[in-house]
C-alpha positions as a Python dict, from the first residue, in 0.01 Angstrom:
ca = {
    (1, 'M'): (0, 0, 0),
    (2, 'V'): (-146, -204, -288),
    (3, 'F'): (58, -399, -540),
    (4, 'P'): (-135, -495, -855),
    (5, 'I'): (-61, -832, -1018),
    (6, 'T'): (-92, -808, -1396),
    (7, 'D'): (-126, -1068, -1669),
    (8, 'A'): (196, -1076, -1873),
    (9, 'K'): (12, -1122, -2203),
    (10, 'S'): (-282, -883, -2171),
    (11, 'G'): (-147, -638, -1914),
    (12, 'A'): (-477, -659, -1725),
    (13, 'T'): (-477, -658, -1345),
    (14, 'V'): (-578, -1006, -1231),
    (15, 'A'): (-499, -991, -859),
    (16, 'S'): (-361, -765, -589),
    (17, 'I'): (-148, -779, -278),
    (18, 'Q'): (-220, -523, -9),
    (19, 'K'): (6, -448, 286),
    (20, 'M'): (-215, -378, 586),
    (21, 'Y'): (-134, -142, 871),
    (22, 'A'): (-271, -135, 1224),
    (23, 'S'): (-558, 106, 1260),
    (24, 'S'): (-514, 400, 1490),
    (25, 'N'): (-795, 277, 1717),
    (26, 'N'): (-643, -70, 1765),
    (27, 'C'): (-365, -26, 2022),
    (28, 'L'): (-295, -398, 2061),
    (29, 'A'): (-228, -447, 1688),
    (30, 'A'): (-3, -141, 1682),
    (31, 'L'): (197, -263, 1982),
    (32, 'G'): (230, -606, 1826),
    (33, 'R'): (366, -456, 1506),
    (34, 'M'): (617, -244, 1697),
    (35, 'G'): (726, -512, 1942),
    (36, 'Y'): (738, -816, 1718),
    (37, 'D'): (806, -657, 1377),
    (38, 'F'): (541, -842, 1180),
    (39, 'D'): (338, -732, 880),
    (40, 'T'): (-6, -832, 758),
    (41, 'F'): (-99, -878, 394),
    (42, 'A'): (-428, -930, 211),
    (43, 'V'): (-413, -1121, -117),
    (44, 'S'): (-682, -1143, -381),
    (45, 'F'): (-612, -1451, -591),
    (46, 'P'): (-705, -1459, -960),
    (47, 'E'): (-1030, -1638, -1030),
    (48, 'G'): (-960, -1997, -1134),
    (49, 'S'): (-597, -1987, -1021),
    (50, 'S'): (-426, -2315, -940),
    (51, 'Q'): (-270, -2408, -608),
    (52, 'A'): (77, -2357, -761),
    (53, 'E'): (-15, -2006, -883),
    (54, 'R'): (-146, -1915, -539),
    (55, 'A'): (173, -2049, -381),
    (56, 'L'): (377, -1828, -617),
    (57, 'L'): (188, -1518, -503),
    (58, 'I'): (247, -1601, -137),
    (59, 'T'): (614, -1675, -209),
    (60, 'G'): (640, -1337, -381),
    (61, 'I'): (510, -1166, -68),
    (62, 'I'): (768, -1340, 149),
    (63, 'L'): (1052, -1259, -92),
    (64, 'N'): (958, -891, -122),
    (65, 'E'): (921, -859, 253),
    (66, 'F'): (1267, -1008, 300),
    (67, 'I'): (1432, -793, 33),
    (68, 'F'): (1280, -461, 135),
    (69, 'S'): (1232, -498, 511),
    (70, 'E'): (1503, -725, 638),
    (71, 'R'): (1794, -576, 445),
    (72, 'D'): (1836, -295, 698),
    (73, 'Q'): (1901, -535, 984),
    (74, 'T'): (2251, -666, 1036),
    (75, 'D'): (2373, -987, 1191),
    (76, 'G'): (2733, -870, 1234),
    (77, 'N'): (2863, -1043, 920),
    (78, 'D'): (2715, -839, 637),
    (79, 'A'): (2461, -570, 564),
    (80, 'G'): (2173, -820, 609),
    (81, 'G'): (1916, -941, 357),
    (82, 'V'): (1974, -1006, -10),
    (83, 'M'): (2047, -649, -112),
    (84, 'S'): (2342, -491, 63),
    (85, 'D'): (2446, -130, 28),
}
């Protein structure tokens, strides 16, 4: 799954975030994903981007992962995550 990052002014794609999945021939990675519920991402940063801009991209990954993956888990008090049904 690839998420393009576009420039707000020009609309051009300047970077991308790719969610990686364990390959079918790598049993250890697949077991790790199932047992520990972690995800792997690859980020291509825009050329010449600052440290703050790179931090924003990484923060966006964490926020999206929380919103879309953690919302289905409950802690007994609410529906979990930021978005509740």
